[in-house]
PAMIDREN-664881 format. One line per 4 residues: number of its first residue (from 0); their letters; for each residue x, y negated, z negated of C-alpha. Coordinates in pm, 1 decimal. Layout:
N
NUM> A> X:Y:Z; ...
***
This chain:
415
0> MPDT> -15847.5:-1359.2:6591.3; -15849.6:-1536.6:6254.6; -15527.7:-1593.4:6067.9; -15435.7:-1323.1:5819.6
4> PPLR> -15198.9:-1356.4:5525.8; -14852.8:-1213.9:5582.6; -14793.6:-852.8:5491.4; -14526.8:-787.8:5233.2
8> SARA> -14321.7:-478.2:5165.3; -14270.2:-374.2:4804.4; -13894.1:-383.5:4867.8; -13875.8:-738.4:5000.3
12> TINP> -13760.9:-1011.1:4762.1; -13806.4:-1290.7:5017.5; -14172.5:-1380.4:5048.2; -14256.1:-1390.0:5423.9
16> ATTA> -14466.4:-1702.7:5365.2; -14169.0:-1906.3:5238.5; -13913.2:-2129.0:5406.8; -13641.2:-1887.0:5294.4
20> FILF> -13789.9:-1616.2:5515.8; -13800.3:-1854.3:5813.4; -13433.3:-1937.0:5751.3; -13355.7:-1564.5:5744.7
24> LGAL> -13525.0:-1512.8:6082.4; -13352.1:-1824.9:6213.1; -13011.9:-1691.0:6106.3; -13081.5:-1369.2:6298.7
28> AALP> -13188.1:-1564.5:6606.0; -12879.0:-1787.4:6581.3; -12627.4:-1501.7:6614.1; -12650.9:-1467.3:6996.3
32> PLSI> -12611.9:-1838.3:7086.2; -12332.8:-1877.9:6831.1; -12156.6:-1570.4:6971.0; -12186.2:-1704.7:7324.6
36> DMGL> -12084.8:-2067.3:7273.2; -11844.5:-2068.2:6977.2; -11580.1:-1881.0:7173.8; -11579.3:-2116.6:7471.7
40> PGLG> -11319.4:-2362.3:7328.4; -11081.0:-2073.0:7267.1; -11079.7:-1915.0:7614.8; -10753.2:-2083.4:7712.0
44> QVQE> -10583.0:-1960.2:7395.4; -10717.4:-1607.2:7451.3; -10562.3:-1611.1:7798.5; -10229.5:-1728.4:7660.4
48> SLNA> -10221.1:-1509.7:7349.5; -10315.6:-1180.1:7517.4; -10137.9:-1242.7:7847.8; -10473.4:-1232.2:8029.5
52> TANQ> -10591.2:-1390.7:8351.4; -10852.0:-1667.1:8353.7; -11108.6:-1421.3:8494.1; -11037.3:-1171.1:8215.2
56> ATMT> -11077.4:-1440.1:7949.7; -11408.9:-1545.4:8105.2; -11525.8:-1182.0:8093.5; -11544.9:-1211.8:7714.8
60> LSLF> -11869.2:-1398.6:7784.1; -12007.7:-1186.7:8068.4; -11944.3:-853.6:7892.7; -12103.2:-983.5:7572.1
64> LLGF> -12410.1:-1074.0:7778.8; -12409.7:-726.7:7935.8; -12430.6:-558.0:7595.0; -12677.4:-819.7:7476.3
68> AMAP> -12910.0:-764.5:7773.9; -12901.5:-383.0:7772.6; -12928.2:-314.4:7397.5; -13296.1:-412.8:7347.2
72> LVLG> -13409.6:-157.8:7607.2; -13274.5:116.0:7377.5; -13334.3:-54.7:7043.2; -13698.4:-138.9:7122.0
76> PLAD> -13822.8:223.2:7124.2; -13603.8:301.5:6821.1; -13757.4:9.3:6628.8; -14105.9:140.0:6711.9
80> RYGR> -14011.3:489.4:6592.6; -13797.1:427.5:6284.0; -13909.5:77.7:6186.6; -13753.9:-267.8:6210.3
84> RPIL> -13536.2:-254.2:5899.8; -13298.7:33.4:5988.1; -13246.6:-94.7:6343.5; -13182.8:-445.5:6212.2
88> LWGL> -12927.0:-320.8:5960.5; -12759.9:-102.5:6222.9; -12739.6:-395.8:6466.9; -12592.8:-627.9:6203.6
92> AVFT> -12336.8:-365.3:6102.2; -12226.6:-317.8:6463.9; -12210.1:-695.1:6513.6; -11998.6:-740.3:6198.7
96> VAGL> -11751.9:-459.9:6275.0; -11722.5:-563.8:6640.1; -11652.7:-924.5:6538.1; -11372.5:-801.6:6312.2
100> GCAM> -11241.6:-593.1:6602.0; -11241.5:-900.0:6827.3; -11049.9:-1097.5:6565.6; -10782.8:-825.4:6542.3
104> APSI> -10774.8:-722.0:6910.4; -10417.4:-648.3:7024.7; -10498.2:-665.6:7396.4; -10748.6:-818.3:7636.2
108> GSLL> -10892.2:-471.9:7705.0; -10973.3:-408.1:7339.9; -11116.4:-759.4:7303.8; -11349.9:-700.2:7598.9
112> GFRV> -11458.6:-365.0:7457.5; -11540.3:-515.1:7118.5; -11729.4:-799.9:7289.0; -11958.8:-543.8:7453.8
116> LQGI> -12024.9:-388.7:7112.2; -12079.5:-732.6:6960.5; -12336.3:-805.2:7231.6; -12516.0:-478.0:7151.1
120> GAGA> -12532.9:-574.1:6783.0; -12651.2:-925.2:6869.5; -12926.0:-769.9:7083.9; -13098.0:-654.0:6765.4
124> GAML> -13077.8:-1005.7:6624.3; -13236.1:-1146.7:6938.4; -13513.5:-888.8:6972.9; -13633.2:-823.3:6619.1
128> PVVI> -13718.6:-1169.3:6476.3; -14008.5:-1212.3:6720.0; -14126.2:-855.4:6650.4; -14111.6:-917.3:6274.7
132> VRDL> -14316.8:-1236.3:6317.1; -14568.7:-1037.1:6521.2; -14581.4:-769.8:6247.2; -14640.6:-1008.1:5958.9
136> FTGA> -14843.7:-1297.6:6100.4; -15130.0:-1371.4:6337.0; -15285.7:-1680.6:6492.4; -15153.3:-2024.8:6401.0
140> QARA> -14913.7:-1886.8:6140.0; -14746.5:-1666.3:6401.2; -14723.9:-1949.8:6655.3; -14570.2:-2181.3:6395.9
144> RMSY> -14303.6:-1930.7:6296.5; -14229.2:-1842.8:6656.7; -14169.1:-2215.5:6710.8; -13918.6:-2224.3:6427.1
148> VTLV> -13726.8:-1931.1:6578.8; -13720.9:-2118.1:6912.2; -13603.5:-2429.2:6726.7; -13297.1:-2238.4:6607.8
152> LGIG> -13230.3:-2123.6:6963.4; -13227.6:-2491.5:7064.2; -12995.7:-2594.6:6781.6; -12747.7:-2310.2:6841.7
156> PIVA> -12602.9:-2436.0:7172.3; -12567.5:-2785.9:7023.6; -12361.7:-2692.1:6720.1; -12178.8:-2378.4:6842.9
160> PALG> -11914.4:-2547.7:7064.6; -11842.1:-2799.3:6789.4; -11805.0:-2518.5:6533.6; -11573.1:-2332.8:6768.9
164> AGIM> -11366.7:-2645.9:6834.7; -11346.2:-2715.9:6459.6; -11217.3:-2366.4:6387.0; -10969.6:-2397.6:6675.9
168> ALSG> -10838.8:-2722.6:6530.9; -10772.6:-2555.6:6195.2; -10650.0:-2216.1:6313.3; -10705.2:-2026.5:6639.6
172> WREI> -10933.1:-1818.2:6855.3; -10914.1:-1508.5:6634.1; -11065.7:-1699.8:6343.5; -11370.2:-1781.3:6558.7
176> YGAL> -11451.4:-1410.8:6582.5; -11362.1:-1369.7:6216.0; -11619.2:-1636.6:6128.1; -11882.0:-1459.5:6339.7
180> SLAG> -11802.4:-1131.8:6163.3; -11836.6:-1301.8:5825.3; -12173.0:-1448.5:5927.5; -12292.0:-1103.7:6035.2
184> AIIF> -12176.9:-953.3:5703.1; -12360.7:-1218.0:5499.3; -12683.8:-1168.0:5693.8; -12644.1:-788.8:5658.2
188> VVAF> -12622.9:-821.4:5278.4; -12927.6:-1049.8:5270.9; -13124.0:-813.1:5494.9; -13021.6:-506.0:5294.3
192> WSFG> -13133.7:-648.4:4960.9; -13412.3:-884.5:5060.8; -13590.1:-754.8:5371.1; -13845.3:-474.5:5350.1
196> ESAK> -13998.1:-289.6:5641.8; -14239.6:-513.1:5836.0; -14400.8:-249.7:6060.4; -14734.9:-122.3:5937.3
200> PGQR> -14737.1:232.7:5795.1; -14854.4:491.2:6045.5; -14758.5:285.6:6351.8; -14458.6:490.7:6460.7
204> SSLR> -14403.5:589.8:6823.5; -14256.4:910.0:6960.5; -13903.5:924.2:7102.9; -13980.0:1193.8:7357.3
208> PRDI> -13863.3:1066.1:7698.1; -14209.6:1115.1:7846.4; -14367.7:909.6:7567.6; -14103.6:635.7:7592.8
212> LRNY> -14163.3:606.6:7967.7; -14538.3:598.6:7907.6; -14494.4:316.9:7653.4; -14286.8:115.8:7898.5
216> RNVL> -14545.0:179.9:8170.5; -14830.3:72.2:7941.7; -14646.1:-245.5:7845.0; -14565.7:-336.5:8206.2
220> SHRV> -14923.1:-268.1:8319.4; -15074.8:-490.3:8048.8; -15161.2:-800.4:8250.3; -15175.8:-1038.7:7954.8
224> FLGF> -14833.6:-924.3:7833.8; -14682.3:-930.1:8182.8; -14826.7:-1273.8:8256.5; -14687.8:-1427.6:7939.4
228> ALVN> -14355.8:-1244.0:7985.8; -14315.5:-1382.1:8339.1; -14405.7:-1733.6:8224.4; -14151.6:-1701.9:7943.7
232> GLTF> -13885.6:-1565.1:8178.9; -13938.4:-1827.7:8447.8; -13934.7:-2116.8:8199.7; -13616.0:-1972.1:8048.5
236> AAMF> -13476.8:-1957.4:8403.6; -13552.2:-2328.4:8449.3; -13348.0:-2397.1:8136.1; -13064.5:-2172.9:8257.0
240> AYIS> -13060.9:-2355.0:8591.9; -12994.7:-2675.2:8397.7; -12733.9:-2514.6:8169.8; -12538.7:-2365.3:8461.3
244> GSPL> -12575.8:-2664.3:8693.7; -12534.5:-2957.2:8455.3; -12151.9:-2942.9:8429.7; -12128.7:-2950.0:8810.7
248> VLMA> -12377.0:-3233.3:8849.1; -12285.1:-3452.2:8553.1; -11907.1:-3409.9:8546.4; -11803.3:-3308.4:8899.4
252> NMGL> -12059.4:-3518.1:9090.4; -12135.8:-3808.2:8858.0; -11790.3:-3831.1:8699.4; -11885.0:-3809.6:8331.7
256> STGA> -11619.7:-3724.3:8076.0; -11635.2:-3407.8:7867.2; -11740.3:-3612.3:7564.7; -12019.0:-3789.2:7751.9
260> YSLI> -12140.9:-3458.9:7894.3; -12144.4:-3301.4:7546.6; -12351.0:-3593.3:7416.0; -12604.8:-3561.9:7698.8
264> FAIT> -12625.5:-3185.7:7650.8; -12690.8:-3241.8:7280.4; -12968.1:-3492.8:7360.9; -13144.1:-3259.5:7603.7
268> AGAM> -13106.8:-2958.5:7373.0; -13237.0:-3176.3:7090.6; -13549.6:-3245.1:7295.9; -13618.8:-2870.9:7292.5
272> VVGS> -13587.3:-2876.1:6913.9; -13840.6:-3160.7:6903.1; -14078.2:-2966.0:7127.4; -14055.4:-2659.1:6903.6
276> SVNG> -14112.9:-2877.3:6597.6; -14420.1:-3037.3:6755.6; -14554.6:-2692.8:6842.8; -14502.5:-2569.7:6487.9
280> WAAT> -14664.3:-2883.4:6345.8; -14963.5:-2847.2:6579.1; -15005.6:-2480.4:6485.9; -15017.9:-2554.8:6113.4
284> REMS> -15290.8:-2812.6:6178.3; -15494.5:-2570.1:6389.6; -15476.7:-2783.5:6703.7; -15584.4:-2609.8:7024.0
288> PKML> -15286.7:-2400.6:7143.7; -15445.0:-2370.3:7488.4; -15450.9:-2747.9:7545.0; -15095.6:-2793.5:7414.5
292> FRTA> -14970.5:-2507.0:7632.8; -15137.4:-2645.4:7947.1; -15003.3:-2996.1:7882.9; -14650.6:-2860.1:7837.1
296> MALL> -14682.5:-2653.9:8156.3; -14788.4:-2964.9:8349.6; -14488.6:-3161.0:8214.9; -14262.8:-2866.9:8293.0
300> VASP> -14356.2:-2884.6:8661.2; -14381.0:-3264.1:8692.1; -14033.9:-3347.8:8559.0; -13833.4:-3117.5:8795.4
304> LLLV> -14055.9:-3233.0:9082.8; -13952.1:-3593.2:9014.0; -13590.5:-3481.8:8985.6; -13606.9:-3316.3:9328.5
308> ILTL> -13767.9:-3625.4:9485.7; -13502.4:-3852.8:9334.1; -13227.3:-3615.3:9448.0; -13353.2:-3604.3:9807.3
312> TGSL> -13388.3:-3983.6:9822.5; -13042.2:-4042.8:9675.0; -13187.7:-4222.1:9371.0; -13080.6:-3979.8:9099.8
316> TVPV> -12865.9:-4149.9:8837.2; -12764.6:-4053.0:8484.5; -13008.8:-4294.6:8311.5; -13294.9:-4139.9:8510.7
320> LVPL> -13179.9:-3777.8:8500.8; -13136.2:-3750.8:8122.8; -13493.7:-3850.9:8020.7; -13646.4:-3622.3:8283.8
324> IAVT> -13432.1:-3329.2:8171.0; -13532.4:-3408.7:7812.7; -13901.2:-3389.9:7912.9; -13831.0:-3050.1:8068.8
328> TFSL> -13656.2:-2911.0:7761.6; -13921.2:-3064.7:7532.4; -14183.5:-2872.4:7731.0; -13977.6:-2553.7:7703.2
332> GIVM> -13984.9:-2591.2:7325.0; -14365.0:-2562.0:7344.4; -14411.6:-2309.9:7625.9; -14156.6:-2047.8:7517.8
336> PNST> -14275.8:-1978.0:7159.3; -14639.7:-1972.7:7273.2; -14566.4:-1737.1:7561.9; -14360.8:-1509.9:7332.9
340> HGAL> -14644.4:-1500.0:7080.4; -14903.7:-1442.2:7352.3; -14702.5:-1157.2:7504.3; -14640.7:-964.6:7180.4
344> QPMG> -14967.0:-1022.8:6994.3; -15175.6:-754.2:7173.2; -14900.4:-491.3:7178.5; -14972.5:-300.3:6855.9
348> RTAG> -14744.7:-2.7:6790.5; -14536.0:-70.1:7104.2; -14426.4:-419.2:6993.5; -14060.0:-311.3:6990.1
352> VASA> -14075.5:-185.1:7348.0; -14267.7:-498.9:7448.0; -14002.4:-722.9:7290.3; -13731.4:-531.5:7478.1
356> VLRA> -13913.5:-581.4:7809.8; -13974.2:-947.1:7725.8; -13603.0:-998.1:7659.6; -13499.8:-804.1:7972.7
360> IQMA> -13728.7:-1013.2:8195.2; -13597.5:-1330.1:8031.8; -13233.4:-1237.1:8084.3; -13293.4:-1122.8:8443.4
364> CGAA> -13468.9:-1449.8:8530.2; -13195.0:-1654.1:8363.4; -12919.6:-1466.5:8545.4; -13099.3:-1502.8:8879.9
368> ASGL> -13143.5:-1878.1:8829.0; -12779.7:-1922.6:8731.9; -12665.2:-1725.0:9036.5; -12895.5:-1924.7:9265.1
372> VASL> -12754.6:-2255.3:9140.2; -12398.4:-2131.2:9192.6; -12469.7:-2006.4:9544.9; -12656.6:-2321.6:9657.8
376> YDGE> -12423.3:-2581.4:9506.2; -12264.8:-2785.0:9786.7; -12021.0:-2989.4:9578.1; -12202.0:-3316.9:9644.9
380> SAIA> -12571.1:-3302.8:9554.6; -12778.1:-3205.3:9249.4; -13036.6:-3028.1:9465.7; -12911.2:-2680.3:9370.6
384> MTGT> -12985.5:-2751.3:9004.8; -13301.0:-2959.5:9040.8; -13444.6:-2742.1:9318.5; -13392.7:-2421.8:9119.0
388> MLLC> -13550.0:-2583.1:8814.2; -13855.7:-2679.3:9021.3; -13876.9:-2333.5:9179.6; -13877.4:-2165.2:8839.2
392> AAGA> -14120.6:-2410.6:8679.0; -14359.5:-2387.9:8975.2; -14334.9:-2008.3:8961.9; -14432.9:-2014.4:8593.8
396> AIVY> -14732.3:-2237.1:8672.4; -14843.0:-2007.5:8956.3; -14821.0:-1701.4:8731.4; -15026.5:-1882.1:8468.1
400> LWML> -15298.4:-1996.7:8708.1; -15336.2:-1688.7:8930.4; -15243.0:-1404.7:8695.1; -15243.0:-1497.5:8328.0
404> KPAL> -15547.7:-1723.6:8309.8; -15785.1:-1465.0:8471.2; -15634.2:-1188.9:8253.0; -15695.6:-1394.0:7937.5
408> AKAA> -16054.4:-1465.1:8044.5; -16115.2:-1094.5:8110.2; -15965.2:-997.8:7773.7; -16179.4:-1260.3:7594.5
412> AAA> -16495.5:-1133.0:7767.0; -16415.0:-775.5:7665.6; -16346.0:-866.1:7301.9
***
């Protein structure tokens, strides 16, 4: 399909073709990682301030993720029925109010309740940017902008803990949630005044339960969508295996300090930013997305395979591990935006439902990978982390070769 110029609502004051619009989408995409990671430095203070147990303080993360994972399944059909703009504004309003509630919470119970609501609001910020890109752009322009959204997702985990620690140094844990609420309020104002509806007129889906179920069934039976969604989910799972296993491997096993670990995490997350940037650059120069995607998939399998071999032979050291992890995250920066674009592009009026399914598959795969690493970790070896990374990357390659590639060929022949 040839590239088409971006659509533009009469209400919008931010031109979708400008950098300002990309920054707006990036700010939406940044809310979930900031909400997850900024609060980590303040968990000890939450426990002390609200007379909570360590497990209760940790639940501020898990309950946020619960709301974050479940919300798109409801918001997706609503976005297809009522449009992107009202659901986006509603999500930002919930996020802002819930953040204020967290900041003022008098007890651990109320804090946990507001964190669920904050996760629900953040779910809109996670789901809708990719749908908006799909609404407004096609071809290389869509792939480039999807890369920039992924770039923000890579930057978020790098800067969020530092932002949280900086706020903690100046004040306390409540101000972290106050800052998140302020960010949500600012983005709400920008969205209210500067973002027009991106869905095409006449493409509104029914909210009858039978029709919603049919839409979900149609999305899940679309082999191109499902193939790209599984590739996206499994590559995300490979990243989550690293995120959940790296503190155990690098600090507990290899004896790195917290500062050294933070530096290494920043380097590997930065490699994902580089990968997303390369993908965006390649898209704007009309380089073959198929060749770039296949190369990234090959690197994504090769680097964890080497990590597993080095682990089993006892040769895995920090100077070897870090570059190989960086190759993996660099590849993720290419594979994930392309698989997101490939999954949503053919979805038409059910793009909201498709984005919800895409996000649900991604979160389920990430949670499964994290749980697998935790259950297999033996306290001595990195095999739980590296083996899970290889399993997920190999699974993504298998899905691509035996499911997605034939489905793409069939779709091309029918076009």
